[in-house]
C-alpha positions in Angstrom: 0.1 -0.1 0.2 1.0 3.2 -0.8 3.2 5.3 2.5 1.7 8.6 2.9 1.5 10.8 6.1 -1.6 9.8 7.5 -2.0 13.6 8.8 -2.1 14.5 5.2 -4.7 13.2 3.3 -4.5 15.6 0.6 -1.0 14.2 -0.1 -2.2 10.4 -0.1 -4.4 10.6 -2.3 -1.9 12.8 -5.2 0.2 9.6 -4.4 -2.2 7.2 -5.4 -3.3 9.0 -8.1 0.4 8.5 -9.2 0.7 5.2 -8.4 -2.1 4.2 -10.7 -0.4 5.3 -13.6 2.5 3.2 -12.7 2.6 -0.9 -14.3 1.6 -3.2 -11.8 5.3 -5.6 -12.4 7.0 -1.7 -10.7 4.2 -1.8 -7.9 5.0 -5.3 -6.7 8.5 -5.2 -7.3 8.4 -1.9 -4.9 6.1 -3.3 -2.2 7.6 -6.8 -2.0 11.1 -4.8 -0.6 9.6 -3.4 2.6 8.7 -6.1 5.7 5.3 -7.7 6.2 5.0 -6.9 10.0 5.6 -3.4 9.8 5.3 -1.8 13.6 4.8 2.1 14.3 7.2 4.3 15.7 5.0 4.3 19.0 4.8 0.9 19.4 9.0 0.0 18.3 9.4 3.3 21.3 7.1 1.8 23.5 8.8 -1.7 22.8 12.3 -0.1 23.2 11.8 1.4 26.5 10.3 -1.6 28.2 12.8 -3.9 27.1 15.7 -2.1 28.6 13.8 -1.0 32.0 13.2 -5.3 32.2 16.4 -5.6 31.1 18.2 -2.7 33.3 16.1 -4.3 36.3 17.7 -6.6 38.9 15.0 -8.9 40.0 14.0 -9.2 36.5 14.9 -12.8 36.3 14.0 -13.4 39.9 10.1 -12.7 39.1 9.7 -14.7 36.0 11.3 -17.6 38.0 8.2 -16.8 41.0 5.9 -17.0 38.0 7.1 -20.0 36.8 7.4 -21.6 39.5 4.1 -20.2 40.6 2.5 -21.4 37.3 4.1 -24.6 38.0 3.1 -25.0 41.6 -0.8 -24.2 40.4 -1.3 -27.2 37.4 0.5 -29.1 40.0 -1.6 -28.7 42.7 -4.8 -28.1 40.4 -5.6 -24.7 41.2 -5.4 -23.2 37.9 -8.4 -23.1 36.2 -7.9 -24.4 33.1 -6.8 -27.1 35.6 -9.9 -27.6 38.0 -12.2 -27.1 34.9 -10.7 -30.3 33.1 -10.9 -31.9 36.8 -14.4 -30.7 37.4 -15.5 -32.5 34.6 -13.3 -35.7 34.9 -15.4 -36.1 37.7 -18.8 -35.4 36.6 -18.1 -37.9 33.8 -17.0 -40.5 36.8 -19.8 -39.9 38.7 -22.3 -40.3 36.0 -20.4 -43.8 35.0 -20.8 -44.5 39.0 -24.2 -43.5 39.0 -25.1 -45.9 35.8 -23.2 -48.7 37.3 -25.1 -48.8 40.1 -28.4 -48.7 38.6 -27.2 -51.3 35.9 -26.1 -53.5 38.9 -29.6 -52.7 41.5 -31.3 -53.6 38.4 -29.5 -57.3 37.6 -30.1 -58.5 40.9 -33.9 -57.3 41.0 -33.9 -58.7 37.6 -33.1 -62.2 38.5 -36.0 -61.9 41.6 -38.8 -61.6 38.4 -40.8 -64.7 38.5 -41.1 -66.6 35.5 -44.9 -67.4 35.1 -47.9 -67.0 36.8 -48.6 -70.6 38.3 -46.1 -73.4 39.9 -46.0 -75.4 36.9 -44.3 -71.9 34.8 -42.3 -70.6 38.1 -40.3 -71.5 41.2 -41.1 -71.0 44.6 -38.5 -70.5 47.7 -41.1 -68.9 50.7 -43.4 -71.6 52.3 -47.1 -70.5 53.2 -46.5 -68.3 56.5 -48.5 -70.5 59.3 -50.0 -67.1 61.0 -52.3 -66.4 57.8 -55.9 -68.0 58.3 -56.6 -68.2 54.6 -54.8 -70.0 51.7 -53.3 -68.1 49.2 -53.6 -68.6 44.9 -50.7 -69.1 43.1 -50.0 -66.1 41.7 -50.8 -64.3 45.0 -48.0 -67.2 46.3 -45.5 -66.2 43.6 -46.2 -62.5 45.1 -45.1 -63.0 48.4 -42.3 -64.9 46.9 -41.5 -61.9 45.0 -41.5 -59.8 47.7 -39.4 -62.1 50.1 -36.5 -62.2 47.6 -36.3 -58.5 46.9 -36.5 -58.2 51.2 -33.7 -60.8 51.1 -31.6 -58.8 48.2 -31.8 -55.2 50.5 -33.9 -54.0 47.6 -37.4 -52.1 47.0 -40.3 -52.5 45.0 -43.7 -51.8 43.4 -46.4 -54.1 43.7 -48.7 -53.4 41.0 -51.4 -55.9 40.0 -53.9 -55.0 38.4 -57.4 -53.7 40.9 -58.4 -56.8 42.2 -55.8 -59.2 42.2 -55.3 -59.0 46.0 -52.4 -56.5 46.5 -53.4 -55.9 50.2 -53.5 -59.6 51.1 -49.7 -60.5 49.4 -48.8 -57.4 51.8 -50.0 -59.2 54.6 -48.4 -62.3 53.8 -45.4 -60.8 53.8 -45.7 -58.8 56.8 -46.5 -62.4 58.0 -43.9 -64.1 56.6 -41.3 -61.6 58.3 -42.7 -62.7 61.8 -43.4 -66.7 61.2 -39.3 -66.5 59.2 -37.4 -63.5 60.8 -38.9 -63.0 64.6 -39.6 -59.2 62.4 -43.2 -58.0 64.3 -42.7 -54.6 63.1 -43.5 -51.3 63.5 -45.0 -51.3 60.4 -46.3 -48.0 58.9 -49.1 -48.4 55.5 -50.1 -44.9 54.5 -53.7 -45.5 52.4 -55.9 -43.2 50.5 -58.8 -42.3 54.0 -61.2 -44.2 52.0 -60.0 -47.8 52.1 -58.1 -47.3 55.5 -61.0 -49.7 57.4 -60.5 -52.2 54.7 -57.1 -52.7 55.5 -57.9 -53.2 59.5 -60.8 -55.5 58.2 -58.6 -57.5 56.2 -55.8 -57.9 59.0 -58.0 -59.4 61.5 -59.2 -61.6 58.8 -56.4 -63.2 57.4 -54.1 -61.8 60.1 -55.7 -61.4 63.2 -52.2 -62.3 65.3 -50.6 -58.8 64.3 -51.7 -55.9 66.4 -53.2 -53.2 64.4 -53.3 -49.5 65.7 -56.1 -48.0 63.1 -54.5 -43.9 63.3 -57.7 -41.8 62.9 -59.9 -39.2 64.6 -59.6 -35.6 66.0 -56.3 -34.4 67.4 -57.3 -35.4 71.0 -58.5 -39.1 69.8 -54.9 -39.2 68.1 -52.6 -38.1 71.2 -54.6 -40.5 72.8 -53.7 -43.9 70.8 -49.6 -41.9 70.7 -50.0 -42.7 74.4 -47.3 -45.4 74.9 -46.1 -46.1 71.6 -43.1 -46.0 71.7 -42.5 -49.1 73.2 -41.2 -52.5 72.1 -44.5 -54.3 70.8 -47.3 -51.7 71.5 -48.2 -51.9 68.7 -47.3 -54.1 65.2 -48.9 -52.4 62.4 -49.9 -48.8 62.3 -52.6 -47.9 59.6 -53.1 -43.9 58.9 -54.0 -42.0 55.9 -51.6 -39.1 54.1 -53.3 -36.4 55.4 -53.2 -37.7 58.9 -49.3 -38.7 58.2 -47.9 -35.1 56.6 -50.2 -33.4 59.9 -48.4 -35.4 62.0 -45.3 -36.5 60.7 -43.0 -35.4 63.7 -44.3 -37.4 65.6 -44.4 -40.3 63.0 -40.5 -39.5 62.3 -39.4 -40.3 66.0 -40.2 -44.0 64.9 -37.8 -46.5 63.3 -40.2 -48.4 61.2 -39.1 -51.7 59.2 -41.0 -51.4 56.4 -42.9 -48.3 55.2 -45.8 -49.1 52.5 -47.9 -46.9 50.2 -51.4 -47.3 48.9 -52.2 -46.1 45.8 -48.5 -44.9 45.5 -49.0 -42.8 42.6 -50.4 -40.1 45.1 -46.4 -38.9 45.3 -45.5 -39.3 41.9 -44.9 -35.4 42.3 -41.3 -34.9 43.9 -41.7 -31.2 44.5 -44.8 -31.7 46.6 -44.7 -31.3 50.6 -46.7 -35.2 50.8 -43.4 -36.6 48.9 -40.1 -34.7 50.7 -42.2 -35.8 54.3 -42.3 -38.8 53.5 -38.9 -39.4 52.3 -37.4 -38.9 55.5 -39.5 -41.0 57.4 -37.1 -44.1 59.1 -37.9 -47.1 57.8 -35.4 -49.6 56.7 -37.4 -51.2 54.2 -39.8 -50.0 51.6 -43.0 -51.1 49.3 -45.2 -49.2 47.0 -48.3 -50.1 46.1 -50.5 -49.1 42.7 -52.8 -50.3 40.0 -50.6 -47.5 37.8 -47.4 -47.4 37.6 -45.9 -46.0 34.4 -46.7 -42.8 34.1 -46.7 -40.2 31.6 -44.0 -38.4 33.0 -40.3 -39.6 33.1 -40.0 -37.3 36.2 -42.7 -39.1 37.8 -41.2 -42.1 37.0 -37.8 -41.5 38.9 -39.9 -40.1 41.9 -41.2 -43.4 42.4 -37.7 -44.9 42.4 -35.7 -42.5 44.3 -38.4 -42.9 47.2 -37.8 -46.7 47.1 -34.1 -46.3 46.8 -32.9 -43.1 47.5 -29.2 -44.3 47.2 -29.2 -45.7 44.2 -31.8 -43.2 42.3 -30.2 -40.2 43.1 -29.8 -37.5 40.7 -33.1 -36.5 39.0 -31.2 -34.8 36.1 -28.6 -38.0 35.6 -31.9 -39.9 35.8 -33.6 -37.7 32.9 -30.5 -37.9 30.8 -29.9 -41.0 31.0 -33.1 -41.9 29.3 -33.1 -39.0 27.2 -37.1 -38.7 27.9 -37.9 -41.1 25.7 -41.7 -41.4 28.0 -42.7 -37.9 26.6 -41.5 -38.4 22.9 -44.0 -41.3 22.4 -47.1 -39.4 24.8 -46.6 -36.5 22.2 -47.2 -38.8 19.3 -43.4 -38.7 18.0 -43.3 -41.3 15.8 -39.6 -41.8 16.1 -38.4 -42.7 19.2 -35.0 -43.9 19.9 -35.6 -47.6 20.2 -32.0 -48.1 22.2 -33.2 -45.7 24.9 -36.9 -47.4 25.3 -35.4 -50.9 25.5 -32.8 -49.1 28.3 -35.7 -47.8 30.6 -37.6 -51.3 30.3 -34.8 -53.2 31.3 -33.9 -51.0 34.3 -36.9 -49.9 35.8 -39.1 -53.3 35.1 -36.9 -55.8 37.3 -38.7 -53.3 40.4 -42.4 -53.8 39.2 -44.1 -56.3 39.5 -47.5 -56.4 37.2 -49.8 -59.2 36.5 -53.0 -58.6 34.6 -56.5 -60.5 35.6 -56.3 -61.7 31.7 -53.0 -63.0 32.9 -54.1 -65.1 36.3 -57.9 -65.3 35.0 -57.4 -69.1 35.6 -57.4 -69.1 39.0 -59.9 -66.4 39.8 -63.1 -67.1 40.8 -66.1 -67.3 39.0 -68.9 -64.2 39.2 -71.8 -64.7 40.3 -74.8 -61.6 39.7 -76.9 -61.3 42.8 -79.9 -58.4 42.1 -81.4 -57.6 45.5 -84.0 -55.6 45.9 -83.8 -53.3 49.1 -87.8 -52.0 50.9 -88.0 -48.2 51.2 -87.9 -47.2 55.6 -90.6 -45.2 56.7 -89.7 -42.0 56.4 -88.5 -42.6 52.3 -92.0 -44.0 51.6 -93.4 -40.9 53.0 -90.9 -38.5 51.3 -91.6 -40.9 48.0 -95.3 -40.4 48.1 -95.6 -36.7 48.8 -93.2 -36.1 46.3 -95.7 -37.4 43.8 -98.7 -36.0 45.1 -97.5 -32.5 45.2 -99.4 -30.1 43.1 -95.9 -29.4 40.7 -95.3 -32.9 40.7 -98.4 -33.4 38.8 -98.8 -30.5 36.6 -95.1 -31.9 35.5 -96.6 -35.4 35.1 -99.5 -33.5 32.8 -97.9 -31.8 30.9 -95.5 -35.0 29.4 -92.6 -32.6 28.9 -89.0 -34.4 28.4 -87.1 -33.2 30.7 -89.2 -32.5 33.4 -90.0 -36.6 33.4 -86.2 -36.7 34.0 -86.2 -34.2 36.6 -89.3 -36.2 38.3 -87.1 -39.7 38.1 -83.6 -38.3 39.0 -85.5 -36.7 42.8 -87.2 -40.1 43.0 -83.9 -41.6 43.0 -82.7 -39.4 45.6 -85.4 -40.4 47.8 -84.9 -43.9 47.2 -80.8 -43.8 47.9 -80.5 -40.8 50.7 -82.3 -41.1 53.8 
């Protein structure tokens, strides 16, 4: 490029005009003789002054040596930012591999406990029938008991997810009876259930295993306080049955107890890991845990993680690692995406399925009793009969019947149905 005084643009323009008339070969010959990396006078002067000052400084060499030693020390002890970042990345990779190996090992152990069939001809059962039970178990129920016992012996927790009506309650009672018979472990056990089935659990315990001392924890605050008197004593009760609402309300009291088994019925109620219910129950002091549910597979991957982490927090630790490992395949299937990574789905099944035992009615229908339908007619009580007749005899009802209006007739039938149902 043409040289000119940067402070006089007119001279630079005139010089460029003169050079435009010079042949290209002459311009190339002229400028190739000049160095490519030019340095301005200010930069040259600054460099020379800096060089002179550094060379004249008596402690310059010592400072350089000290700087080199400091850098070497930072690298050696891992204090250098680049070294720290690299080590942090290596630690994350190592922890991720350890987590995968831990989950894979637990899944392999649980897989070996899975039954191969639903009858004694298709699977081998090692667990004896607990002598404390008053009634025999069906074959698939005995196989379910054997699975629960095997998981207990392998120090693993699981989800009993049989279809509704196959006897999850009975198999759970059979497990506790087995522990009492074979291991001498009578409790205490904590069973958390929805309010609507609490009395049903108490009835089933009294029917199948009356040897257990049952504490049905419900009532007002004063009544619950009376029930807690002396319950820290050994063998004050064997099994405590309560509801989700009360176990959260009196969580401080329940946390003081060391429970042998924590059993949650309708466990899909704790699928939200951010809820107070999940976080409170997670911190209970229990040696083993069982989840009972008819709908174990949720639509969201984090709902699955919340159940698995609740069961085995030392195995299924980080929800982010769990999400990254499986790449959220369930969401893809629910949203209708056609292309789903088959390898990821297979990995999800291989890891989670061993911890879940699920049988459907069609799988064991030959073992189920025949259904018999009985139509039982109930007579109206005297009060119901009076209300029924008074409603029909009322002038408003008679006027509606006279019009023969369709919607009016439907309204009358609904009112009569209410009288028959209540009181």
